[in-house]
C-alpha positions in Angstrom: 89.4 56.6 61.8 90.2 60.0 61.2 90.8 61.8 57.6 92.9 64.6 56.4 90.8 67.3 55.4 92.8 70.0 53.3 91.0 73.7 53.3 92.4 76.3 50.7 90.4 79.8 50.0 90.8 82.5 47.6 90.1 86.0 48.1 90.2 89.1 45.9 91.1 92.7 47.1 89.9 95.2 45.0 91.0 98.7 45.6 89.7 101.9 45.2 89.4 104.1 42.2 91.6 106.6 43.1 94.3 103.6 43.9 94.0 102.3 41.0 95.2 105.2 38.8 97.8 103.7 36.3 97.4 100.3 37.9 95.6 97.0 37.1 93.2 95.4 39.9 95.2 93.4 42.2 94.4 89.9 42.9 95.7 88.3 46.2 95.5 84.6 47.0 95.4 83.3 50.8 96.6 79.7 51.4 95.3 78.4 54.6 97.5 75.9 56.0 96.5 72.0 55.9 94.8 71.0 59.1 93.9 67.6 60.2 90.5 67.2 61.5 87.8 64.8 62.7 85.5 63.5 60.8 81.8 64.7 61.2 79.6 62.2 62.6 79.9 58.7 64.0 78.0 55.5 64.4 75.6 55.8 67.2 73.4 53.2 69.0 69.7 54.4 68.2 68.0 51.9 70.1 68.8 48.5 72.2 66.5 46.4 74.8 67.4 43.2 76.8 65.6 40.0 77.2 66.3 36.7 78.6 66.1 33.7 75.9 64.7 30.5 76.0 68.0 29.0 77.1 68.3 32.0 80.1 71.0 33.8 78.6 70.6 37.4 78.6 70.4 39.0 75.0 70.7 42.9 74.0 69.4 43.7 70.4 69.0 46.9 68.8 69.9 49.4 66.1 72.9 51.3 64.7 72.6 54.3 62.5 76.0 55.8 60.2 75.9 59.4 60.6 79.1 60.0 58.9 78.5 62.0 55.4 79.8 60.2 52.3 81.8 57.2 54.6 81.1 53.8 55.1 81.8 52.5 58.5 83.6 49.0 57.8 83.4 46.0 60.4 80.6 47.7 62.8 80.7 46.0 66.3 78.6 46.5 69.2 80.5 46.0 72.7 78.4 45.2 75.4 80.0 45.2 79.2 77.9 43.5 81.7 78.0 44.5 85.6 76.7 42.7 88.7 75.0 44.3 91.3 78.1 45.7 92.9 79.3 47.4 89.4 82.0 44.9 89.0 82.5 43.7 85.4 81.6 40.3 84.8 82.0 40.0 80.9 82.7 42.1 78.2 81.4 40.5 74.5 81.1 41.6 71.0 79.1 41.0 67.7 79.2 42.4 64.4 76.2 44.5 63.2 74.1 43.0 60.3 75.1 44.0 58.0 78.8 44.6 59.3 79.4 47.5 56.8 77.2 50.5 56.9 77.2 53.0 54.2 76.6 56.4 55.2 73.0 57.2 56.3 72.0 53.6 56.9 71.1 51.6 59.8 71.9 47.8 60.7 70.6 45.6 63.6 72.8 43.8 66.4 72.2 40.8 69.1 74.8 40.5 71.5 74.6 37.5 73.9 75.7 36.7 77.7 75.9 33.3 77.7 74.8 32.4 81.3 76.8 29.2 81.8 79.5 30.2 84.7 78.6 33.6 85.0 77.4 35.5 87.9 73.9 37.2 87.5 74.7 40.3 85.3 73.0 43.4 86.3 73.1 46.0 84.2 75.7 46.7 81.0 76.8 49.6 78.8 77.1 49.8 75.1 80.1 50.8 72.6 80.2 50.9 69.0 83.5 50.1 67.0 84.7 50.0 63.5 86.9 51.0 60.7 
């Protein structure tokens, strides 16, 4: 998920006319060492809402946005963690976005279901996004 960014710079130093008597202009090259930096931007959830479908299942739908410049987010998934009224995790589930590969500057939708059979009542949820 991270990329290697190589930075380099060049600088010219010019001497005063008095210093240049009998000399050519001097050129100094400065090399900045390689640095690893996290890529700028991320994939963010920009909207979400929950509802109970006709089968009695809790569903969360919404939209994500790829704000990483010049990078396609591959296999984008939204992970939902559901909690009961005491804050205890009752289920974690995930779903791919549509489309699941998301070019820079594009949106994708998601729909994460919590099937209600044999699961305690979910009172709240948290969402996270994963991609490669």
